[in-house]
C-alpha positions in Angstrom: 29.0 -1.9 15.5 31.5 -0.3 17.8 33.6 -3.1 19.3 34.8 -1.0 22.2 31.2 -0.8 23.5 29.2 -3.5 25.3 26.6 -5.3 23.3 23.1 -5.6 24.8 20.7 -8.1 23.3 17.0 -8.7 24.1 13.7 -9.6 22.4 10.0 -10.1 22.7 7.7 -12.7 21.2 5.0 -11.5 18.8 2.5 -14.0 20.3 0.0 -11.7 22.0 -0.8 -8.1 23.0 2.0 -6.4 24.9 1.0 -5.1 28.3 2.3 -2.6 30.8 4.4 -5.3 32.5 6.4 -5.8 29.2 6.9 -2.1 29.0 7.9 -1.3 32.6 9.7 -4.6 33.1 11.7 -4.6 29.9 11.3 -2.0 27.1 11.4 1.1 29.4 14.7 -0.1 30.8 16.2 -0.8 27.4 15.8 2.8 26.5 18.3 3.9 29.2 20.8 1.2 27.9 21.0 2.8 24.4 23.6 5.4 25.5 27.1 4.1 25.3 26.2 0.5 24.2 25.6 -1.5 21.1 21.9 -2.4 21.5 20.2 -5.2 19.4 16.5 -5.7 20.0 14.8 -8.5 18.3 11.2 -9.5 17.5 11.6 -13.2 18.1 9.0 -14.7 15.7 10.6 -18.2 15.6 10.0 -18.4 19.4 6.3 -17.5 18.8 5.7 -20.6 16.7 6.5 -23.0 19.6 2.7 -22.8 20.0 0.2 -22.7 17.1 -0.2 -19.2 15.5 -2.5 -17.8 12.8 -0.1 -16.7 10.0 -1.7 -13.4 9.3 -2.0 -12.6 13.0 1.7 -13.4 13.5 2.7 -11.1 10.6 0.5 -8.3 12.1 1.9 -8.8 15.6 5.5 -8.8 14.4 5.1 -5.4 12.9 3.1 -4.3 16.0 5.9 -5.1 18.4 8.5 -3.3 16.3 6.2 -0.2 16.3 5.8 -0.5 20.1 9.6 -0.5 20.4 9.8 2.7 18.4 6.9 4.4 20.2 8.4 3.5 23.6 11.6 5.4 22.7 13.9 2.8 21.1 15.9 4.9 18.7 16.7 3.2 15.4 19.8 5.5 15.0 21.2 4.1 18.3 19.8 0.5 18.3 19.2 -2.3 15.8 15.6 -3.5 15.6 15.2 -6.7 13.6 13.1 -9.8 12.9 14.6 -13.1 14.1 13.5 -15.1 11.1 15.4 -12.7 8.8 18.7 -14.0 10.0 19.0 -17.7 9.2 22.1 -18.1 11.4 20.0 -18.1 14.5 18.5 -21.5 13.7 21.7 -22.8 12.2 23.6 -22.0 15.4 20.8 -23.5 17.5 21.2 -26.8 15.6 25.0 -26.8 16.2 24.4 -26.2 19.9 21.9 -29.1 20.0 24.6 -31.4 18.6 27.7 -30.2 20.3 26.9 -28.6 23.7 23.3 -29.2 24.9 22.3 -32.1 27.2 18.8 -33.5 27.6 19.0 -32.8 31.3 19.5 -29.1 30.6 16.2 -28.9 28.8 14.2 -31.2 31.1 15.1 -28.7 33.9 13.7 -25.7 32.1 10.8 -24.3 34.0 8.4 -23.5 31.1 8.7 -27.0 29.6 8.1 -28.6 33.0 5.1 -26.4 33.6 3.5 -27.2 30.2 4.2 -31.0 30.4 3.0 -31.3 34.0 -0.2 -29.6 33.0 -1.1 -32.6 30.9 -0.3 -31.0 27.6 0.8 -34.2 26.0 1.1 -32.7 22.5 3.7 -30.1 23.5 5.9 -29.7 20.5 9.6 -30.4 20.3 10.2 -26.6 19.7 8.8 -25.8 23.2 11.3 -28.3 24.7 14.2 -27.0 22.6 13.5 -23.2 22.4 16.0 -22.3 25.2 18.8 -23.5 22.8 17.5 -21.1 20.1 17.4 -18.4 22.8 21.1 -19.2 23.6 21.9 -18.9 19.9 20.1 -15.6 19.6 22.3 -14.2 22.4 25.7 -15.8 21.5 25.5 -15.1 17.8 26.3 -11.4 18.4 29.0 -11.7 21.1 26.5 -10.3 23.6 27.9 -8.9 26.8 24.7 -8.2 28.7 21.1 -9.6 28.6 18.6 -7.5 30.5 16.1 -9.9 31.9 13.4 -10.3 34.6 14.1 -12.8 37.4 12.1 -15.5 35.6 14.5 -15.5 32.6 17.8 -15.9 34.5 17.6 -19.7 33.9 17.8 -19.1 30.2 20.8 -16.9 30.4 22.5 -19.5 32.6 21.9 -22.1 29.8 23.4 -19.7 27.2 26.5 -19.2 29.5 26.8 -23.0 29.9 26.6 -23.7 26.2 29.2 -21.0 25.4 31.6 -22.4 28.0 31.2 -26.0 26.7 31.7 -25.0 23.1 34.8 -22.9 24.0 36.2 -25.8 26.1 35.7 -28.4 23.3 36.6 -26.3 20.2 38.6 -23.3 21.4 37.6 -19.8 22.4 34.7 -18.7 20.2 31.9 -17.2 22.3 31.8 -14.4 24.8 30.3 -15.5 28.1 27.3 -13.1 28.6 25.9 -11.8 31.9 22.3 -11.4 32.9 21.4 -8.0 34.3 18.2 -8.3 36.3 16.2 -5.2 35.7 15.4 -2.8 38.5 12.1 -2.3 40.3 9.3 -3.2 38.0 11.0 -6.3 36.5 7.9 -8.2 37.9 4.8 -6.2 37.4 2.0 -8.3 38.8 -1.5 -9.0 37.6 -4.3 -6.5 38.5 -6.7 -9.3 39.4 -4.2 -11.7 40.8 -1.2 -9.7 42.2 0.4 -12.9 43.4 1.3 -13.8 39.8 3.3 -11.8 37.2 1.1 -9.8 34.8 0.6 -12.1 31.9 -1.9 -12.6 29.0 -2.1 -16.3 29.9 -3.0 -15.6 33.6 -6.4 -14.4 34.7 -9.1 -12.6 32.8 -9.1 -9.5 30.5 -8.9 -7.2 33.5 -5.7 -8.8 34.8 -3.5 -6.9 32.2 -3.1 -3.3 31.2 -2.4 -3.7 27.5 -0.4 -1.0 25.7 -3.0 -0.7 23.0 -6.0 -0.7 25.4 -8.5 2.1 25.0 -7.1 4.6 27.7 -10.6 4.8 29.3 -10.8 1.1 29.5 -7.4 0.9 31.1 -8.4 3.4 33.7 -11.4 1.3 34.6 -9.2 -1.7 35.1 -7.1 0.3 37.6 -10.3 1.2 39.6 -11.2 -2.5 39.8 -7.7 -3.8 40.7 -7.4 -6.1 43.7 -6.2 -4.4 46.9 -7.1 -5.5 50.4 -9.3 -4.5 53.3 -7.1 -2.5 55.6 -7.1 0.7 53.6 -3.4 1.5 54.2 -1.4 2.7 51.2 1.9 1.1 52.1 4.4 -1.0 50.2 4.5 -4.5 51.7 4.9 -7.1 49.0 4.2 -10.1 51.2 1.2 -8.8 53.1 -0.2 -6.3 50.6 0.7 -7.5 47.1 -2.1 -5.7 45.3 -1.4 -2.3 46.8 2.4 -2.8 46.4 1.9 -3.6 42.7 -0.1 -0.5 42.1 2.5 1.6 44.0 5.2 0.1 41.7 3.2 1.0 38.6 2.5 4.5 39.9 6.2 5.0 40.9 7.5 4.0 37.5 5.0 5.9 35.4 5.1 9.1 37.4 8.8 8.9 38.2 8.2 9.2 42.0 9.7 7.3 44.8 7.4 4.8 46.5 8.3 6.2 49.9 7.1 9.6 48.7 3.9 8.1 47.4 3.3 6.5 50.8 3.6 9.9 52.5 1.5 11.6 49.8 -1.4 9.2 50.4 -1.0 8.8 54.1 -4.5 8.9 55.7 -6.2 8.8 52.3 -8.2 5.9 51.0 -7.8 3.5 48.1 -10.4 5.4 46.1 -8.3 8.6 45.9 -5.1 6.6 45.2 -6.7 4.5 42.4 -8.4 7.6 40.8 -5.0 9.4 40.6 -3.2 6.3 39.2 -6.0 5.8 36.7 -5.4 9.3 35.3 -1.7 8.7 35.1 -2.2 5.4 33.2 -4.8 7.0 30.9 -2.4 9.9 30.1 0.5 7.5 29.5 -1.5 5.3 27.1 -2.9 8.3 25.2 0.6 9.7 24.6 2.1 6.3 23.8 -0.7 5.4 21.3 -0.4 8.8 19.6 3.3 7.9 18.8 2.4 4.3 17.9 -0.3 5.4 15.4 2.1 7.7 13.6 4.4 4.8 12.7 3.5 3.0 9.5 3.8 -0.7 8.7 5.8 0.2 5.6 8.4 2.1 7.7 8.9 -1.1 9.8 9.2 -3.3 6.8 11.9 -0.9 5.5 13.7 -0.9 8.8 13.7 -4.7 9.0 15.1 -4.8 5.5 17.9 -2.4 6.3 18.9 -4.1 9.5 18.8 -7.6 7.9 21.6 -6.4 5.6 23.6 -5.1 8.5 23.2 -8.1 10.8 23.8 -10.6 7.9 27.5 -9.5 8.0 27.9 -10.1 11.7 26.0 -13.4 11.8 27.8 -14.8 8.8 31.2 -13.9 10.3 30.3 -15.7 13.6 28.7 -18.8 12.0 31.7 -19.1 9.7 34.1 -19.1 12.6 31.9 -21.7 14.4 31.7 -24.0 11.4 35.5 -23.7 10.7 36.1 -25.0 14.2 33.7 -27.9 13.7 35.3 -28.8 10.4 32.1 -28.3 8.4 33.0 -25.4 6.2 
């Protein structure tokens, strides 16, 4: 990697179908970051196993996410796409952080663990409690400068920053202190059925998400059924008109039009016209996206993983060796 450039790191779990929120809120914005930066994009399969997974399904989804990266426009000549479990130093560094830099209070304050435990899930695994430390290791292992995140992930980046600072203070300058870069409009694409909550496979029914591998016609029908309101005005007002505002955001990002221009275009027109036009845009987007996706073979992804494993092994080994030398364990 070119050390004069900034290093960008991000990843997605292979734990379910990726949806339009993942694309617009993350992947689409990674594409613009490829120019002039060292970009590392991970399929974080160790994070996926914090909850039970079917092994064959996990293997399939791991390949699927890498194919989605490529179909979206992540260029393997400009960016490194890899599988987290291929690089053993991720878990090794996480254990070191557990022992040297992480406090129990850090993890008790993590939102996801609090949500799961307060929902009465008594059998929540230790991995779900501790996974933010692994996320910190993912980031810090490669001297990351910037982590592109949605607002709901800022807490995890703050933990990574804290762990880096504590380790540096105790053992000498070792890790870069990364910065979160909150992604632009679209970082929080909301659900179609429940626009008060972020689009998520765990929230709402099948019609709540627009999945990237949905049949385009099926996705168009979901748009037509999406929650709006009763006043009929096509206006961006997140607080009072969350459903319409969400659809305007999706329209704006997919059609590359300003929301203010869309408001003018649909002034005096009803939700029916607006939704029909958006449904066509979504249908066309998915048709084109899936054509690219279907042209990528599983074998080409396996080959890419193998190549990038060799490349990243050199970087990760160098960093973990430095860390272990400072601890006196190598």
